[in-house]
C-alpha positions in Angstrom: 26.8 -54.7 -12.1 24.3 -56.8 -14.0 22.3 -57.4 -10.8 22.2 -53.7 -10.1 20.9 -52.9 -13.6 18.2 -55.6 -13.2 17.1 -54.2 -9.8 17.0 -50.7 -11.3 14.8 -51.8 -14.2 12.5 -53.7 -11.9 12.2 -50.6 -9.7 11.3 -48.4 -12.7 8.8 -50.9 -13.9 7.0 -51.2 -10.5 7.0 -47.4 -10.1 5.5 -46.8 -13.5 2.8 -49.5 -12.8 1.9 -48.0 -9.4 1.7 -44.4 -10.8 -1.2 -45.5 -13.0 -3.2 -46.5 -10.0 -4.2 -43.0 -9.0 -7.9 -43.3 -9.9 -9.9 -45.9 -8.1 -12.9 -47.6 -9.5 -13.8 -48.8 -13.0 -12.5 -47.0 -16.1 -15.2 -45.2 -18.2 -15.6 -42.8 -21.0 -17.2 -39.5 -20.0 -20.5 -38.6 -21.6 -20.6 -35.9 -24.2 -23.1 -33.9 -22.1 -20.7 -33.8 -19.1 -17.9 -32.6 -21.3 -20.1 -29.8 -22.8 -21.2 -28.7 -19.4 -17.7 -28.4 -18.1 -16.7 -26.3 -21.1 -19.6 -23.8 -20.8 -19.0 -23.0 -17.1 
């Protein structure tokens, strides 16, 4: 039972880590001018 719980926790941890890998490339903060242009369109 304890082994099953450990495996489940490990599976949830790996899944949550992999779900954050959707965007490739370096992280950045968007410029204010880009945000304003998207709102006006």
